[in-house]
C-alpha distance (Angstrom), angle and dihedral (degrees) to the residues before:
residue distance angle dihedral
M1 . . .
I2 3.80 . .
P3 3.82 112.7 .
S4 3.75 115.5 -120.9
I5 3.75 116.1 -110.5
T6 3.81 116.4 -137.5
P7 3.78 122.2 -166.2
Q8 3.80 88.8 -109.9
N9 3.87 93.1 54.5
S10 3.81 89.9 43.4
S11 3.80 90.7 53.8
V12 3.79 92.9 50.0
N13 3.83 91.2 46.5
D14 3.85 90.6 48.3
S15 3.81 90.4 50.7
N16 3.78 91.9 49.2
I17 3.81 92.4 47.1
W18 3.86 90.8 49.2
H19 3.77 92.5 47.7
N20 3.83 92.4 51.1
L21 3.82 92.9 43.3
K22 3.79 91.4 48.1
Q23 3.78 90.6 52.6
A24 3.83 91.7 49.0
I25 3.82 91.4 49.6
A26 3.79 93.4 46.9
A27 3.81 89.1 53.3
S28 3.80 94.1 49.1
S29 3.79 121.5 106.9
G30 3.78 90.5 -126.1
F31 3.75 94.2 57.7
Q32 3.83 93.1 43.4
T33 3.84 90.3 51.8
W34 3.79 89.6 47.9
E35 3.83 90.0 51.6
Q36 3.83 92.8 47.2
E37 3.80 91.2 51.4
R38 3.81 88.7 55.0
N39 3.80 95.2 41.1
S40 3.83 92.1 121.6
D41 3.80 94.6 47.6
A42 3.80 104.3 102.6
S43 3.76 92.0 -167.4
I44 3.82 90.1 62.9
E45 3.81 93.1 48.1
A46 3.82 90.5 53.8
L47 3.85 92.3 58.0
S48 3.74 123.8 94.6
M49 3.83 118.7 -113.1
D50 3.83 88.1 -103.3
Q51 3.78 91.4 53.6
R52 3.84 92.9 45.9
V53 3.82 92.2 50.9
R54 3.78 91.5 48.4
R55 3.80 90.9 49.7
Y56 3.78 91.7 47.3
L57 3.80 90.8 51.3
R58 3.81 92.0 46.9
E59 3.79 93.4 49.5
T60 3.79 92.5 45.3
L61 3.80 91.6 50.7
E62 3.77 91.5 46.9
T63 3.82 89.7 52.4
L64 3.78 91.5 48.7
A65 3.79 90.8 50.1
Y66 3.80 91.2 64.9
C-alpha cells in the first residue's frame, strides 16, 4: 500500500531533500571552486549557505543556457 502524502508531509520531505541536496552541492568541487573564485566578493561572504548555493545554481544554469 502506498502511503498518502499530505501537504504537511510533502513540505517536510521537500525541506529534508533540499537540506541534503544543499549539503552535497556545498561539498562539491564545482561549488568550492566557484566560492574560491569569488573569495574577495564581500557580498557573497555575507550570504547564508542557502543563498550561496542558490546563487551558484542560478549562475551555473545561466552559463549552461548559453
